[in-house]
C-alpha positions, 0 to 999 in steps of 0.5 A: 036521365035528369039534368044532374046525372048521366048514367052509363051501363057497364058489362056487369048488370047493375054496375053503373057509372054516374057522370055528375053534371056540375053547374058552373058559373064564374064562382066555380060549380055546384055538383049534386052527389046524390038525388033519390028522385033522379037516381030512382031508376037505378037506386030504387027505393033504398035509402042512404043509411050511411055515408063514409069518407076515406083518405088514403095517402100513398099512390098504389095502395089498394083497399078491398075487395069488400062486401057484406053477406045478406041480409046486410048486403048493400049497394053503394055509390062511390065518388072521388073527391081528391086525387084519382083512383081505379075503382073496381066492382066484382060480381059475386052473385050466385048464378050471375052470367058475369060471376067473378067478372070485374069492371073498373072506372077511373074516378077523380076529382076532375072527371066528376064520375061515381060508380054504383056498386049494386048488392052482390058485388065486392068493391075495392080501389087502387089509388093512382095519386097520393092523397086520395079522398073518397065519399061512399053512400051506402044502402045498409049500415056496416055489420061486422058479422056480415063482412066478407072480402076477396084478396085484391090479387086473387087469380080467380078474379084476375084484376089488372091493377094499373099500378104495382100494389104497394100497400094492403091492410093486414085485414085485406092481406089476410083474405085467402084465395077463392076456391072452386067451392065459392059459389057466391052470395045470394042475389 
């Protein structure tokens, strides 16, 4: 790829790990978080229309699993700026060979990794340290009427969270388990 990123495929089509390659000198480093030119092969012509920053105080907290239904579905690039998280993408694309499979990466302030979560995948994470901060680049703006979610402990997905889940928001706790009728979202 380019000189600022190394891209690694995952077992789920479109889910990629971006290894950011900081330029270091005696002062510290400079790190590119996003580059439309260098990431065009995996990001396409989508624009970054929203950037979010989250802070989570307690180790073991899970946020997610969140997604947006078409036509407001989104791709996102997630990076950890402080602390360490177990970052998860779940394939919910109707007809996908990896439907309901999940892939996780540890993202941290030390390892300079990001996760590209494509359209048609739900996203969530668990904090592995206290005081975590994440930065998200989104290809679509949040649309409340298109919001969807899957319970983080849903047995149909079977995510093996590395820590006991100590906290979920009321919204995330309210997601009901998936049924056999769940066919996913249109790709």
